[in-house]
Backbone as ProteinMPNN parsed JSONL, in Angstrom:
{"seq_chain_A": "MIFSKERLMSNWHLMRIVRLAIGLYMAVGAVYMKEWMFGVMGAFFLYQALADATCCGAGGCNTRTPRQTYRQQKQAQEVDVDYEEIK", "coords_chain_A": {"N_chain_A": [[-16.149, 10.346, -8.659], [-13.274, 11.546, -6.957], [-13.262, 12.524, -4.305], [-15.561, 11.442, -2.806], [-18.368, 11.23, -0.563], [-18.587, 8.806, 0.795], [-15.987, 7.781, 0.602], [-14.513, 9.718, 1.958], [-15.513, 9.505, 4.551], [-15.169, 6.89, 5.433], [-13.154, 3.961, 6.25], [-10.903, 4.82, 7.803], [-7.69, 4.572, 8.91], [-4.651, 4.005, 10.791], [-2.352, 4.971, 9.305], [-3.562, 6.684, 7.513], [-4.557, 8.659, 9.18], [-2.153, 9.591, 10.209], [-1.0, 10.654, 7.856], [-2.827, 12.729, 7.423], [-2.365, 14.326, 9.693], [0.353, 15.033, 9.298], [0.108, 16.412, 6.879], [-1.576, 18.585, 7.61], [0.066, 19.809, 9.538], [2.294, 20.548, 7.969], [1.072, 22.238, 6.101], [0.054, 24.341, 7.678], [2.465, 25.197, 8.782], [3.714, 26.054, 6.453], [2.217, 28.299, 5.73], [2.706, 29.892, 7.949], [5.539, 30.175, 7.918], [5.878, 31.153, 5.392], [6.721, 29.587, 3.21], [6.643, 28.094, 0.176], [7.263, 25.543, -0.715], [6.928, 23.789, 1.432], [4.21, 24.044, 1.576], [3.387, 22.788, -0.796], [4.237, 20.156, -0.297], [2.71, 19.656, 1.99], [0.145, 19.848, 0.876], [0.237, 17.623, -0.769], [0.361, 15.496, 1.133], [-2.08, 15.959, 2.411], [-3.841, 15.468, 0.293], [-3.331, 12.725, -0.071], [-4.311, 11.735, 2.367], [-7.047, 12.517, 2.356], [-8.055, 11.416, -0.013], [-7.493, 8.815, 0.381], [-5.253, 7.657, -0.823], [-2.164, 6.215, -1.924], [1.411, 6.285, -2.427], [2.069, 4.105, -3.898], [-0.102, 3.241, -5.327], [-2.935, 1.144, -5.949], [-2.537, -1.033, -3.698], [0.088, -1.557, -4.448], [2.444, -1.86, -3.04], [2.356, -4.206, -1.698], [3.503, -7.566, -1.394], [3.335, -10.495, -3.414], [1.865, -13.508, -2.325], [3.176, -16.777, -2.306], [1.707, -19.363, -4.278], [1.982, -22.014, -3.659], [3.667, -23.663, -1.025], [7.154, -24.26, -0.36], [7.529, -26.884, 0.517], [5.188, -28.12, -0.419], [5.645, -27.892, -3.142], [7.892, -29.546, -3.449], [6.788, -32.016, -2.722], [5.004, -32.327, -4.804], [6.75, -32.677, -6.884], [7.978, -35.069, -6.317], [7.559, -38.154, -7.508], [6.314, -41.406, -7.629], [8.097, -43.913, -9.213], [7.796, -46.639, -11.294], [9.816, -49.392, -11.957], [10.821, -51.633, -14.501], [12.346, -54.711, -14.84], [14.61, -55.538, -17.28], [15.595, -58.286, -19.217]], "CA_chain_A": [[-15.394, 11.468, -8.12], [-12.261, 11.09, -6.007], [-13.616, 12.889, -2.945], [-16.953, 11.148, -2.508], [-18.67, 11.239, 0.869], [-18.274, 7.481, 1.35], [-14.536, 7.639, 0.701], [-14.008, 10.62, 2.994], [-15.988, 9.151, 5.88], [-14.947, 5.493, 5.806], [-11.835, 3.339, 6.135], [-9.827, 5.596, 8.42], [-6.736, 3.735, 9.614], [-3.573, 4.773, 11.422], [-1.52, 5.689, 8.342], [-4.348, 7.771, 6.93], [-4.58, 9.718, 10.196], [-0.787, 10.15, 10.248], [-0.864, 11.511, 6.673], [-3.62, 13.937, 7.654], [-1.656, 15.148, 10.681], [1.546, 15.583, 8.654], [-0.334, 17.399, 5.903], [-2.03, 19.792, 8.308], [1.232, 20.436, 10.156], [3.109, 21.172, 6.937], [0.318, 23.334, 5.485], [0.044, 25.457, 8.63], [3.843, 25.681, 8.832], [4.016, 26.762, 5.208], [1.608, 29.627, 5.812], [3.389, 30.624, 9.019], [6.91, 30.502, 7.51], [5.816, 31.674, 4.028], [7.521, 28.68, 2.367], [5.712, 27.443, -0.741], [7.604, 24.128, -0.876], [6.226, 23.082, 2.507], [2.8, 24.041, 1.198], [3.202, 21.75, -1.807], [4.35, 18.862, 0.379], [1.53, 19.534, 2.842], [-1.004, 19.559, 0.016], [0.391, 16.236, -1.201], [-0.048, 14.633, 2.236], [-3.521, 16.138, 2.612], [-4.504, 14.737, -0.781], [-3.239, 11.298, 0.233], [-5.197, 11.409, 3.486], [-8.454, 12.7, 2.022], [-8.442, 10.508, -1.097], [-7.042, 7.481, 0.785], [-4.341, 7.224, -1.879], [-0.786, 6.024, -1.5], [2.377, 6.467, -3.512], [2.192, 2.861, -4.658], [-1.324, 2.896, -6.051], [-3.848, 0.204, -5.3], [-1.864, -2.219, -3.17], [1.319, -1.808, -5.183], [3.557, -2.167, -2.146], [2.211, -5.556, -1.163], [4.156, -8.631, -2.147], [2.456, -11.626, -3.671], [2.142, -14.712, -1.561], [3.296, -17.901, -3.239], [0.516, -20.22, -4.296], [2.341, -23.248, -2.971], [4.871, -23.559, -0.224], [8.277, -25.033, -0.874], [7.282, -28.293, 0.822], [4.17, -28.602, -1.347], [6.27, -28.023, -4.454], [8.745, -30.734, -3.415], [5.924, -33.193, -2.732], [4.433, -32.45, -6.137], [7.8, -33.124, -7.786], [8.31, -36.45, -5.996], [6.6, -39.057, -8.126], [6.753, -42.802, -7.561], [8.41, -44.447, -10.536], [7.845, -48.101, -11.345], [10.835, -49.876, -12.843], [10.708, -53.003, -14.968], [13.657, -55.299, -15.092], [14.731, -56.062, -18.656], [16.624, -59.322, -19.281]], "C_chain_A": [[-14.443, 10.961, -7.036], [-12.692, 11.356, -4.567], [-15.105, 12.666, -2.695], [-17.138, 11.081, -0.985], [-18.318, 9.905, 1.513], [-16.777, 7.316, 1.565], [-13.962, 8.521, 1.807], [-14.363, 10.144, 4.399], [-15.667, 7.724, 6.315], [-13.48, 5.097, 5.651], [-10.701, 4.21, 6.663], [-8.961, 4.646, 9.242], [-5.577, 4.604, 10.081], [-2.76, 5.57, 10.41], [-2.282, 6.838, 7.687], [-4.426, 8.951, 7.901], [-3.217, 10.379, 10.303], [-0.564, 11.074, 9.057], [-1.638, 12.811, 6.837], [-2.908, 14.878, 8.622], [-0.413, 15.794, 10.063], [1.157, 16.672, 7.654], [-0.794, 18.698, 6.543], [-0.862, 20.548, 8.924], [2.064, 21.179, 9.116], [2.385, 22.354, 6.289], [0.291, 24.566, 6.402], [1.446, 26.05, 8.743], [4.224, 26.459, 7.595], [3.43, 28.173, 5.22], [2.356, 30.479, 6.83], [4.779, 31.085, 8.583], [6.994, 31.095, 6.106], [6.767, 30.906, 3.098], [6.576, 27.902, 1.471], [6.008, 25.961, -0.893], [6.944, 23.276, 0.215], [4.726, 23.012, 2.206], [2.486, 22.972, 0.162], [3.258, 20.366, -1.169], [3.155, 18.625, 1.302], [0.283, 19.212, 2.04], [-0.955, 18.115, -0.474], [-0.068, 15.269, -0.112], [-1.547, 14.762, 2.527], [-4.307, 15.405, 1.531], [-4.495, 13.236, -0.495], [-4.206, 10.904, 1.344], [-6.663, 11.486, 3.083], [-8.921, 11.732, 0.945], [-8.124, 9.059, -0.757], [-6.185, 6.865, -0.322], [-2.951, 7.054, -1.285], [0.131, 6.272, -2.678], [2.4, 5.252, -4.432], [0.96, 2.529, -5.47], [-2.153, 1.908, -5.262], [-3.115, -1.056, -4.876], [-0.567, -2.547, -3.862], [2.496, -2.182, -4.294], [3.487, -3.575, -1.569], [2.945, -6.554, -2.032], [3.183, -9.777, -2.32], [2.853, -12.79, -2.784], [2.246, -15.875, -2.538], [2.066, -18.792, -3.157], [0.775, -21.531, -3.575], [3.588, -22.989, -2.136], [5.954, -24.437, -0.832], [8.054, -26.523, -0.65], [6.237, -28.883, -0.138], [4.744, -28.776, -2.753], [7.138, -29.27, -4.517], [7.902, -32.005, -3.46], [5.308, -33.4, -4.113], [5.476, -32.976, -7.123], [8.153, -34.59, -7.545], [7.204, -37.369, -6.519], [7.165, -40.462, -8.012], [6.931, -43.335, -8.977], [8.48, -45.963, -10.422], [8.889, -48.51, -12.384], [10.529, -51.323, -13.24], [12.1, -53.521, -15.286], [13.655, -55.929, -16.501], [15.868, -57.054, -18.687], [17.023, -59.617, -20.679]], "O_chain_A": [[-14.783, 10.045, -6.287], [-12.507, 10.503, -3.699], [-15.83, 13.617, -2.401], [-16.18, 10.899, -0.234], [-17.813, 9.864, 2.635], [-16.345, 6.777, 2.584], [-13.035, 8.119, 2.51], [-13.595, 10.357, 5.337], [-15.881, 7.386, 7.479], [-12.685, 5.793, 5.018], [-9.652, 4.318, 6.027], [-9.451, 3.993, 10.164], [-5.534, 5.8, 9.794], [-2.5, 6.75, 10.641], [-1.686, 7.86, 7.346], [-4.367, 10.107, 7.484], [-3.13, 11.596, 10.468], [-0.005, 12.16, 9.214], [-1.163, 13.874, 6.438], [-2.855, 16.087, 8.394], [-0.158, 16.978, 10.285], [1.796, 17.722, 7.588], [-0.448, 19.784, 6.078], [-0.799, 21.775, 8.846], [2.491, 22.309, 9.351], [3.013, 23.362, 5.965], [0.483, 25.693, 5.946], [1.6, 27.27, 8.795], [4.981, 27.426, 7.679], [4.072, 29.124, 4.773], [2.606, 31.66, 6.59], [5.167, 32.226, 8.833], [8.074, 31.498, 5.674], [7.51, 31.498, 2.314], [5.773, 27.114, 1.973], [5.095, 25.185, -1.174], [6.462, 22.176, -0.054], [4.062, 22.032, 2.545], [1.442, 22.324, 0.229], [2.428, 19.506, -1.463], [2.647, 17.507, 1.381], [-0.542, 18.403, 2.463], [-1.991, 17.459, -0.581], [-0.805, 14.325, -0.395], [-2.202, 13.772, 2.853], [-5.329, 14.785, 1.823], [-5.51, 12.557, -0.652], [-4.847, 9.856, 1.268], [-7.445, 10.603, 3.437], [-10.063, 11.273, 0.981], [-8.453, 8.16, -1.532], [-6.37, 5.709, -0.702], [-2.61, 7.671, -0.275], [-0.331, 6.449, -3.805], [2.719, 5.371, -5.615], [0.997, 1.58, -6.253], [-2.069, 1.853, -4.035], [-3.078, -2.038, -5.618], [-0.152, -3.706, -3.869], [3.46, -2.774, -4.779], [4.467, -4.071, -1.013], [3.002, -6.41, -3.254], [2.315, -10.003, -1.478], [4.035, -13.021, -2.53], [1.48, -15.947, -3.499], [1.465, -18.95, -2.094], [-0.127, -22.089, -2.95], [4.449, -22.191, -2.508], [5.688, -25.255, -1.712], [8.353, -27.335, -1.526], [6.388, -30.01, -0.61], [4.367, -29.704, -3.469], [7.129, -29.98, -5.523], [8.254, -32.962, -4.151], [5.113, -34.539, -4.538], [5.126, -33.647, -8.094], [8.583, -35.281, -8.468], [6.074, -37.354, -6.031], [8.349, -40.687, -8.265], [6.041, -43.224, -9.82], [9.156, -46.496, -9.542], [8.865, -48.051, -13.526], [10.048, -52.121, -12.435], [12.911, -52.844, -15.918], [12.795, -56.744, -16.835], [16.977, -56.745, -18.251], [17.882, -60.468, -20.91]]}, "name": "protein", "num_of_chains": 1, "seq": "MIFSKERLMSNWHLMRIVRLAIGLYMAVGAVYMKEWMFGVMGAFFLYQALADATCCGAGGCNTRTPRQTYRQQKQAQEVDVDYEEIK"}
């Protein structure tokens, strides 16, 4: 289930708290101003905060780190070559 007790109670970080605050603000504002669009956006932010979900999915916004640095790649390409003189 998406809203399990472990997921709701653990791993609270700054962005999750910000999403919760934005969602609550928009949901309350939607009821106060009678604007359904703010309610939809508020529900979206509340869902993100409660389910600990992001727009990018599971770490989709992170970039991959290269396995080797540029210097390591250059060192791997440099190979000592033995030459034989042909007469």
